[in-house]
TORKOL-4160 file (C-alpha; in steps of 0.2 Angstrom, whole numbers, padded with zeros to 4 digits, m for minus):
107
<pt num="1" X="m0029" Y="m0029" Z="m0273"/>
<pt num="2" X="m0015" Y="m0028" Z="m0264"/>
<pt num="3" X="0001" Y="m0041" Z="m0254"/>
<pt num="4" X="m0005" Y="m0032" Z="m0236"/>
<pt num="5" X="m0023" Y="m0033" Z="m0238"/>
<pt num="6" X="m0031" Y="m0037" Z="m0222"/>
<pt num="7" X="m0017" Y="m0040" Z="m0209"/>
<pt num="8" X="m0012" Y="m0033" Z="m0196"/>
<pt num="9" X="0002" Y="m0022" Z="m0195"/>
<pt num="10" X="0006" Y="m0018" Z="m0176"/>
<pt num="11" X="0019" Y="m0007" Z="m0170"/>
<pt num="12" X="0032" Y="m0011" Z="m0157"/>
<pt num="13" X="0036" Y="0005" Z="m0142"/>
<pt num="14" X="0051" Y="0000" Z="m0132"/>
<pt num="15" X="0050" Y="0000" Z="m0117"/>
<pt num="16" X="0060" Y="0018" Z="m0111"/>
<pt num="17" X="0073" Y="0010" Z="m0100"/>
<pt num="18" X="0068" Y="0014" Z="m0079"/>
<pt num="19" X="0078" Y="0025" Z="m0070"/>
<pt num="20" X="0093" Y="0024" Z="m0058"/>
<pt num="21" X="0089" Y="0030" Z="m0039"/>
<pt num="22" X="0106" Y="0037" Z="m0029"/>
<pt num="23" X="0103" Y="0035" Z="m0013"/>
<pt num="24" X="0120" Y="0043" Z="m0001"/>
<pt num="25" X="0121" Y="0034" Z="0016"/>
<pt num="26" X="0135" Y="0036" Z="0027"/>
<pt num="27" X="0143" Y="0050" Z="0016"/>
<pt num="28" X="0145" Y="0040" Z="0004"/>
<pt num="29" X="0133" Y="0039" Z="m0015"/>
<pt num="30" X="0131" Y="0024" Z="m0026"/>
<pt num="31" X="0117" Y="0021" Z="m0038"/>
<pt num="32" X="0106" Y="0008" Z="m0043"/>
<pt num="33" X="0097" Y="0000" Z="m0059"/>
<pt num="34" X="0088" Y="m0013" Z="m0052"/>
<pt num="35" X="0078" Y="m0018" Z="m0037"/>
<pt num="36" X="0088" Y="m0021" Z="m0020"/>
<pt num="37" X="0085" Y="m0023" Z="0001"/>
<pt num="38" X="0096" Y="m0011" Z="0011"/>
<pt num="39" X="0097" Y="m0019" Z="0030"/>
<pt num="40" X="0111" Y="m0028" Z="0039"/>
<pt num="41" X="0115" Y="m0040" Z="0026"/>
<pt num="42" X="0108" Y="m0034" Z="0008"/>
<pt num="43" X="0114" Y="m0025" Z="m0004"/>
<pt num="44" X="0113" Y="m0006" Z="0004"/>
<pt num="45" X="0123" Y="m0014" Z="0019"/>
<pt num="46" X="0119" Y="m0004" Z="0035"/>
<pt num="47" X="0130" Y="m0007" Z="0047"/>
<pt num="48" X="0117" Y="m0001" Z="0063"/>
<pt num="49" X="0114" Y="m0012" Z="0076"/>
<pt num="50" X="0093" Y="m0005" Z="0074"/>
<pt num="51" X="0093" Y="m0011" Z="0055"/>
<pt num="52" X="0086" Y="m0029" Z="0053"/>
<pt num="53" X="0095" Y="m0042" Z="0041"/>
<pt num="54" X="0082" Y="m0039" Z="0026"/>
<pt num="55" X="0075" Y="m0021" Z="0033"/>
<pt num="56" X="0067" Y="m0014" Z="0018"/>
<pt num="57" X="0064" Y="m0017" Z="0001"/>
<pt num="58" X="0070" Y="m0005" Z="m0016"/>
<pt num="59" X="0059" Y="m0007" Z="m0034"/>
<pt num="60" X="0055" Y="0002" Z="m0047"/>
<pt num="61" X="0038" Y="0003" Z="m0054"/>
<pt num="62" X="0033" Y="0010" Z="m0071"/>
<pt num="63" X="0047" Y="0021" Z="m0073"/>
<pt num="64" X="0046" Y="0027" Z="m0051"/>
<pt num="65" X="0055" Y="0019" Z="m0038"/>
<pt num="66" X="0046" Y="0015" Z="m0021"/>
<pt num="67" X="0052" Y="0008" Z="m0002"/>
<pt num="68" X="0043" Y="m0005" Z="0008"/>
<pt num="69" X="0048" Y="m0011" Z="0026"/>
<pt num="70" X="0054" Y="m0029" Z="0026"/>
<pt num="71" X="0042" Y="m0035" Z="0042"/>
<pt num="72" X="0055" Y="m0025" Z="0054"/>
<pt num="73" X="0057" Y="m0023" Z="0069"/>
<pt num="74" X="0062" Y="m0004" Z="0071"/>
<pt num="75" X="0050" Y="0000" Z="0056"/>
<pt num="76" X="0056" Y="0010" Z="0041"/>
<pt num="77" X="0053" Y="0028" Z="0040"/>
<pt num="78" X="0050" Y="0041" Z="0027"/>
<pt num="79" X="0051" Y="0058" Z="0031"/>
<pt num="80" X="0051" Y="0055" Z="0050"/>
<pt num="81" X="0034" Y="0045" Z="0045"/>
<pt num="82" X="0033" Y="0026" Z="0048"/>
<pt num="83" X="0029" Y="0017" Z="0034"/>
<pt num="84" X="0016" Y="0002" Z="0033"/>
<pt num="85" X="0014" Y="0001" Z="0012"/>
<pt num="86" X="0024" Y="0004" Z="m0003"/>
<pt num="87" X="0029" Y="0022" Z="m0005"/>
<pt num="88" X="0035" Y="0033" Z="m0019"/>
<pt num="89" X="0052" Y="0038" Z="m0019"/>
<pt num="90" X="0058" Y="0058" Z="m0025"/>
<pt num="91" X="0073" Y="0065" Z="m0023"/>
<pt num="92" X="0077" Y="0073" Z="m0005"/>
<pt num="93" X="0068" Y="0060" Z="0001"/>
<pt num="94" X="0073" Y="0055" Z="0018"/>
<pt num="95" X="0074" Y="0035" Z="0023"/>
<pt num="96" X="0078" Y="0029" Z="0041"/>
<pt num="97" X="0084" Y="0013" Z="0045"/>
<pt num="98" X="0086" Y="0010" Z="0060"/>
<pt num="99" X="0095" Y="0026" Z="0065"/>
<pt num="100" X="0104" Y="0026" Z="0048"/>
<pt num="101" X="0096" Y="0039" Z="0037"/>
<pt num="102" X="0097" Y="0036" Z="0017"/>
<pt num="103" X="0093" Y="0049" Z="0008"/>
<pt num="104" X="0087" Y="0052" Z="m0012"/>
<pt num="105" X="0096" Y="0059" Z="m0021"/>
<pt num="106" X="0091" Y="0058" Z="m0038"/>
<pt num="107" X="0073" Y="0046" Z="m0042"/>
């Protein structure tokens, strides 16, 4: 009888690394590898009086980046439409925070 009879073998699958999010705001490009907030006091600082201190949250889930509004007064807009729940981001998307437009260069 083989020594391994009755034993289960488990193959561990390494999780694929999360994709980076490359965005352009105010003429400058930035890359993010983990979730972040955007706003006057966020990880991505938006110098705009119409932006809330913590205006929008960006996160990656299952290999895709999403943006959601954090209850801001003026809302977060994706491609000209106000968002009410987390929205999937793709290359070329335009996110408006206050009067500032952030463009997704790669997601």
